[in-house]
N, C-alpha and C positions, 0 to 999 in steps of 0.2 A: 413418452413414459407413465405408466399406471399411475394409481393411486397407490396403491402399496408401496411401490419405489418411494414414492413422494411419500409416506410416511416416513418408509424407514429414512430419510433421510434427514427425518424434521430433528434439529439440531437440542441436543441439551446446553445448559449452561455450565461450567464447570472453572474451579478460581485456583490458580496454584499460583507460589511464590517465584518469584521471576527475579530475582539480579536484585532482590531486598525489596520486591515492589510487589503487591498480589495485583497480577491478573486475572480476568474473566473471558472464558473462551467460549465461543460458539462453538458444541462437537456433533460430528456426524460421524455414522459409517462403522464400520466394523472395528473392534478393535484390533485385530488380529494385520489390520492391512497397512498398507507401507503411507506413512505418515505427508497427508498436505496442506501445507501452513499458509495463509490467505492471510495479506496485511492490506489494513487498508491504508485508507488516505486522509487528507484534509477538503472540506468539511464533511466526514462522511462517518462508516457503521461497520462493522462485519456483517452487517445486514445485506450491505453490498455485492455478497458472492451469492446469496443465494437460489439467482439460477444459476451458478458454476456447480455448487454443492452435491446436488443428484446425481449431475452427470458424472465429478467426481465422484462416489461414491456408488455408481454405478459400476464403474469401472475399480471397485476395490479399494479404493483409498479411505484412510481414513483424516475425514476433514479436519482441520481446528482453526476456525475463525478468531483470533484474537481483539480485544477490543484494547486498543493501543496506548502505552504507557498514557496515565493521565485523562485517560475519554472514561467516563462512567459506563457501566459498575467496575474498570479499571481503578486502582488507586493511583492518587496522584499523588510519584514519587517524591520520596523525602531528598533523596539525594539533588531534586530542579534536573536531574540531567534529559536533554533531548537529542544533543547532537545523533549525527547519523551513527558514526561506532557504538556508543551505547544503543541505539536500536539494534541495529542489527549482531550484539550481542542478545539482546534479550529474546530476538529470535533463535540463535541458538541454544538458549536457556528453554526453551520452550519445545524446540524441540528434543530437550535431552527429559523435558517435566513429563512429552509425550509419549516417551519411548519411540522416538525416533530412529532410523537407520541409515546407513549409507544407502539407501532405495528413497528416502523421503526427496520431496521435489518441495520447491517452494515460491508463492506465485503471490507479486505485490504490485498495489495500484496509487502512482501519487506518491504521496510519505512513503509507504506501504514499498516502493520501487528502490529510494534512497536507502532501507534496509535490507531491503534484499540484496542489492547491490552489494553493502558492505557484508552480510552474512554470509554469502555465497563467495567472496573472494580471500573473506578472513580465515573461514573454515569448512571447505569447500569439500573437504570426507564425509561431510554429511547429507550434502544435497548431490540428486543423481542429476536432475534437472532443474533448470527457471525457467523463469514466467517474469515479464515485467513487462506494465504497461504505462503509458500517459506521458513517461519520464524518462528521457534517452541517458546511453554511457554520459557520465559529467564532458569526458573527452570528445563524444561526437556532436556534444552542443552549445560548447565553450563560447564559439563564437556567433553564433542564431542566437544564445541568452541576449546577447549585448545591442541585437540590433534595434532599432528605435520600437518598433510593430511589435516585439516580443517582452520590449522596457513596458511596451503602451499594457498591453495584457497584464503584466506583473507589477503594476502598482500598487497591488494589495500587498507586495512580501513588504515594500519598503516603508507602507504606513503602518504594517502590523509591529515594524520597531519603537513607534512613537507610544506614549502613556494615554493616548487615544483612543488605542484599537480597542479597550473593554469596553468601555462608557461606549463607542461607535455601534461594534459590531453585537452586545448585549442588546440593545437599544430597537422600540416596537415589536418586542417578539422577537428579537434577531432577524427582524428583515433580510438583514445582510447576506446570511445566509443563504435564503429563496434568491435572492437577488445572482450570486456570483454562481449559482447552479444553474439560474437559466442564460446568462450569459456564458457559462462553460459548455452548457450543453443545450445549446438549442434547443426548442422546442421539445423538451420530454419533461413528461408530468412527473417533477419528482417531489410530489407531497409526502408519500410514505416514507423518502429516503431522507428528505429534510424533517419530519419529526422525528426519526431515529436519531438522527444526528445532533439536535435538539435537546434531546434526553440525554445522549453521552456527553455534552460539554453547557449545558444551559447551566451549571451554577458557577460561580466566580470560579472558584478555583480550577474547574474543568476546563471552563474558558483561558483562565490563564495559558494554564496547561497546553492544552491545543496550540495557541502562540510562542509560546516557548521555543515552539518545534522551528518556528522561522527566525525568534531570537538569536537563538543556538546557529541558525547559520553565519552570522558574522563575528561570532566568539572566541574565533581560532582554533586549534586545535584543543580536545580536552585535556584535562588533566589527570587523567585517568590513565597510564599505559597503554591497556589491554583496549579502552575504548578507542584511543588515538592511533596504536595501530590496527582495527578495524574502520577505524575510518580512513585513514591512506590508503587500504585495502581497496577501498570502496573507489579508489578513483584507477583501478587496476582493471583489466581484462580477467574475468574468473577463468577457470577453465572448464569451466560445464558448457555441455549445449545449452544455447538461450534460444527463447521464443520473444520476442519484441512485438509489441502490438502500439497502437499509436488510430486516436480516431482524423478523420480527411477533416473533420467540422471541429477538432478543439479550440476553443476560445478560451482554453489556460496555457495552454502549451502550444503553439502553432505547429502543425505538421512542417511549416517551412525553416521552423527553427531545430528541430532534430538533428540534422548533417546525416552526414552516411554513416548510419548505426552499425551495420554491416560489418564494417572496418572494427570496429572496437567491439567484436563481440568470439568468442570463441570459435573453432571448427564445429559446423553441424548444425550452426545454428541458423537461424529462419527469423525476419523481419515482416509484418504485417502490417498494411494499410489500411482498416475498413472504412470502407466508403461510407460515407453519409455520416458516420459516427461524430457526435465530440466529447467530453474530457471521461465519462462516464461511460467507454463503451461499453464495458460489459453488462450494462443496464441496458444500451442501449440496443445494442445488437446481440442478443443473449444465444440465438440461437449458433450465429456463424461464432464467435468468440468460442464459446465452449467448444465447438467443433475443433476449432484449432487448436486449444488448449490442452484437450481431452487429447487429441491423435498426434502432440508432440509428447507430450508424459508420459504415452502409453508405447511412446515407439522407440 
């Protein structure tokens, strides 16, 4: 990729109102291109898409990578909602805010994958193709998640339910975040990525928001009917062809946990295991992941 292309792909920051919350997003590519909405997870930021963005721009897409609700400079939502249904509805509202149509694609990693499953299944006419990574469909990983090995990896999910979580994660310059990245993507130099994460959730209210995603996991269906419907849809098989990506060395969600993923995806879908990559596979193997994603969404 030449310097001109890289310069053209440099994002601008745009802010829009989404479901009553101010959402900031990194935006790249032609105004008239089909939308590629890229959703990050925890503990992460939209800068995680910096390798994939120029490839998508080269393919003609307008790439929008939001700071998920509660991640600065996006606002902490007044409604306090972080359930997967609400996250999916945020994605659909971003589709509207950035002029998406039926040619849009949605790409999600980690918590962004949860949001993607909800958005793709709840409002399928918005999205032509779907890409998810690091979190398999709920039905596929249901049994695997309850194994001893995966519960040992997922200890933080349960710790985050406690009032100690804010104190511990925020201590010592948020060293907890450094350790998670090191455990989840062994051998990857995450210094830049972790610095961006700490900017996004370093303030107490933003850290509480990020932990709120995990606390919503055990809160039952949301009381908002639209969010409840989207959350229920996330557990179904979305109709779009879907590319599922997972790192073979993922220290967060083990590849042994994900189950028969292809059985829970629509016809025309693909599953790719990225050998040697950990949880942040799109950063660890950017060329290979980029090739898979671009080939799939342009197919």
